[in-house]
N, C-alpha and C positions, 0 to 999 in steps of 0.2 A: 649942288648936284645931288641926285638921288639914284639909287640902284634899283633896277627892275629885272626880275628873272621871268623868262617865258619858258614854261615847261613843255615837254613833249605832248603833242595833240592840241596845243593852244597857239594862238596868234594874237599879236597886239597891234592896235592902231593908235598912233601918237598924234595928239592934238595940242595946239597952243592957242589959248584964248578962243576956243571953239573952232579953230581952223585946222583942217586936216593937214598933217605934215608927211607921214610915211607909215609903212607897215614894218613891223619887226617880227621875226620868226623865233624859233626855239633858241635860247641863249641868255646871256646876262648883258644888260645894257645900263649905261649911265645917262641919265636925262637931266635936263635943267629943271629947276624948281617950278618954272612956269609951264612946263609940259605935263600933259596928262596922258595916261595910257588906258585904253579900253581893251580888255582881254576877252577873246571869243573862243568858244569851243569848236574845234574843227569837225566834230561829229554832229553838230546841229546846223540847221540852216542859218545863213548870215542875215541878221536883222540889225542893220546899222542905225545908229541914233541920228546920223546926218543923211542928207539926200544921197541916194545911191549913185545918181548920175555924176555928182561931183567926185565921189570916191573912185569911180571907175576911170577917171582921167589918169589916175596913177597906174601905169602899165604893170608895175610889179604886183599891185593888188589885183588888177584885172586878170592877170594870168593865173592867179590862185583861185578864181571864182568861176562857177558855171552860172551864167545869167540866162534866165528863162523869161521871155516876154509873152504875155497872154493878152491877145486883143479882144475887143468886144465881139460877141457871138462866138467866142472860143472858150474851151476849158482845156486844161492840161492834167493828165493823169500822172501822178508822181509815183515812181517805184524806188524803193530803197533796198539795196542788196537783193534785187530780183523780186521783192514782194511789194504788193500794193501798199502805199503809204497815205496818199492824200489827193485831194482835188484842188487844183490851183485855179482861182477865178481870175477875171481880167486884171492885169497889173504886171509889175516887174518883180522878179524874185531872183535871189542869189544863193548859191550853195557852195560850200568849200570843196575843193578838189582833193583827191588823194586818200583820205581816210575812209569815207563812206562811198560806196558805189551808187550813183544816182542814174536813173534813166527816166525819160519823159515821153509821153504820147500825147500829141496835140490833136484835138478834135474840133472840127468846124461845125458849129451848131446852126449855121445859116442854111444848111441843107438837111433834108430829113433822113436820107439814107446813111447808114453807118458803114462807111467805106474803110475806116481805119482798122488796123489789125489789133482789135481788142477782144479778148476772150469773153465768152458769155458769163463765166464765173466772176469776171470783174464788172460787167455791165449790171449784174443783179445785186451788187453791193449797195447798201442804202445810200452811201455818199454819191454813187454814180447814177443809181436808179431814178433819182429825182430829175435827171435830165433826159430820161428815156421813156418812150411809149412802147408798151408791150401788148401784142396781140397773139392769141393762140387759136390755131385751127386744128380741131380734133381729127383723129384718124378716119372718122366716118364723114368728114366734111371737106368741102372746098370753099375757098374764100376769094373775094375780089377786093383789091386795094383801090380805094377811091382817094385821089389827091386833088384837093381844091375843086371838088365836084366832078372830076373826070376819072373814068376808069383807067387805072394804070397797068395792072397785070393780075393774072389769076394766081392765087396762093394755094399751094399744095399743103397737106397736113404738116404741122410743125409750129414752132414758136418764132415770131417775127418781132424785131426790135427796130425802132426808129428814133432819131433824135427829136426831142421835144422843142418845138419852135412855133413860129406863127403860121406855118403851113398847116392847113386843115386836112387831117387824115382820118379815114374811117375804113373799117373792114366789114363787108357784108358777107355772111356765110350761109351756106345751104347744106342741109342734111342729105347725103347721098344714099342713105339706107332705104330699103323698101318701106313704103308708107301706105296707109289705107285711108280712103275718104268715104264717109258714110252719107248717103242721101236718103233720109228717113222721112216717113209719113207723107209721101207725095200722093196727093189726091188727083187721080187721072180717070178720064172717061174712055172706055173701050169703044170699039167700032159699033157694038150693039148697045151703046149708051149705059153700060154698067159702070157705076161709080166705085172705084177701087182705091185703096191706100197701099202703096208699094214701098218697101224698104230695099234700097239698092246699095251696092258697095263697089268700089274700084280700088285696085292695088296699082301703085305707080312708084316711080323713082325719078329723081332729077338727073338728067344726063348732060345738060348744057347750062351751066350756071350763069353764063353771060346773057343768054336769052331769058332765063328765069328771073334773074335779079335786076338786070339793067334794061332788058328789052321789054319787060312787062312789069306792071305794078300789081302787087299782091297776086302772083300767078296761081296760088292755091285757090283763091276765091274764084278766079276765072275758070280754073279747071272744074270746080264744083258746078258752076253755072253751065259750062259746056256739057257735062255729063247729065245734068238735070234736063236741059232742053232736048238732048238726044233721046233720053228715056221717054219723055212725053211724046216726042214725035213718033217713035216706033210703037209704043203701047197703043196709040190711037188707031193704028192700022190693023189691029187684031180684035177679034171677038173674045169674049170671056173664055169660052171653051178652047179656042186656039191658043190663047195666052197660057192657060194652065197646062196645055199639052206641049207647048214649044218654048218653055222658059229658057232652055239652053240656047236655042237658035236666036232668040231675041237678044240674049247677052252677047252672042258672037257678032250680030249685026251692029249693035251699039259700039262694041269694041272697034270694029273696022271703020265705023263712021267717024269716030273721034280721034283715031290714031294720028292722022296728019295734022289736025288742029292742035293736038296735044304737043306735037313736036315743035310747033311754033311757040309754045310756052316753055320749051326747054325740058319737057318731061316725057317719059315713055310709059304708056299704059300697059301693065303686065297682065292684068286679069280683071274681069268685072262680072257681076252676076246679080240676079234678083234673089234677095235673101228671104223676103216674105211677101205674100199677096194677101192682103186683109180685105175680106168681103164685108159688105153691109149686113146687118142682122137679118133682114128679110131674105136677101139672096142666100145667105148661109143656111137659113132654115129650109128654103126651097131645095137647095142642093142636098141637104141632109135627107129630105123626104125622097128625092130622086135616088139617092144612094141606098136608102132603106128598101125602096121598091125594087131596085136592081138586085139587091142581095136576096130579097124574098123570092124573086123570080128565079134566081140561080138555085136557091134552096129547093124550090118546087121542082125544078128540072132534075136536080140530083135525086130527090125523093122518088120521082116517077121512074127514073132510070133504075133505081134500086128495086122498086116494086116489079118492074118488068123482068128484071133479072131473076127475082125470087119466084115469080110465076112461071118463068121458063124452066127454072130448076125443078119446081114441083111437077110440071107437066112431064118432064123427062123421067122423073122418079115414078110417076104413075104408069107411064108406058112400060117401064121395066118390070114393075110389079104385076102388071096385067099379063105379061108373057111368062112370069116366073112365080109359081105359087109359093115356093119356099121363101123367096124374097119378101112376099107379102106377109107370111107368118112371122118372119124375123122383124119386120117393121112393126107388126102388132105387139110383139114381145118387147120391143124397144120402148113403145109408148106406155105399155103396162108397167115397165120398170120405172119410167119417169113418174108415172102416177103413184106407184108404190113408195117411191122415195119421199113423197110428200104426205104419206099417211103414217100417223103415230101408232094408232091401235085399230084392230079389225075385230068387229063383233060378228059372229057367224050364227045364223038361225036357220032352221030347216033340215038339220040333221045330215044324213048321208047324201042327200040329194045335192047340197051345195058343194060338198067335196068332189062328188062325181063331176059336177059342172066345171069346177076349176081344173080338175084333171084333164077334162076334155079340152078346156080353153088353152092350156099350156103344152099340150102334147101335139106333136106334128101330125098332120093328117096324112093318111096313107093313100 
């Protein structure tokens, strides 16, 4: 006989010649020499040396254990005392009852949607994240979930997680912010056969991502071609002078013409316009000459108007002086004063006769 003591928090399994006999709890026991005892800590998972199925036939032992079975295409998230502990892969696991509080969440990986009550903080842990697919849709985006090549649903901004399995998943996203498309260097003939290069722009935003992403392939390229063809169509109906004078109205017509077609692409045209009209060198030179001639003509008209006004003013002054001798003398003195301002020195010869003449000149006639 031999004495065996099982202390608090431990449990023993008694074997004889490799065969399981019984379980012994806390206390002192006398065993035969041929019997062996394997002592287990109740705070740790139960990892027996023998087949668990054989041991569980003992009802006493089975009542002391929590048995967790994990099937293929499943995982089990193990919590210990309310905290994440481990991931259990397919197999059979046993845990001692009573000392440590265990809880388990079973997840079915054969489906792609995460329907189990598992917090995001647990899903992003490295041990769990290896089984999860993560997609992010930004605040300025919308997305479409594609499952095995078929559109499943529209995704609003947020983070989306799905189980990783054989199901083919993808998320297509579209930017909902206002965007701008540039149509540059378009060589177009006007109605009067003038060859121009035009830079055009259009502002748009995506309003229906289902049409944009699933109903059309590369909708942005299609929008570019749509604007390009509409631009060429309308520019060809204007002469060069009409185009330069009516750039705003041309933009409005193009906007109205492509609006419905753009809606079929899932986008809304907000604004468009001609940025630049680039003329060939010869046409530009001719237009510069026309502009110079127009400006010269305007300058000549202004000069003639000024001359006419000046002549009319002189005529009015002459009529006043003709009727008023005093006004005539004042005008003479004004001109003499202006002449005198420009003279630095005066040399006088002729004696008293010169002085008398100047006196007569500056004195008012009676």
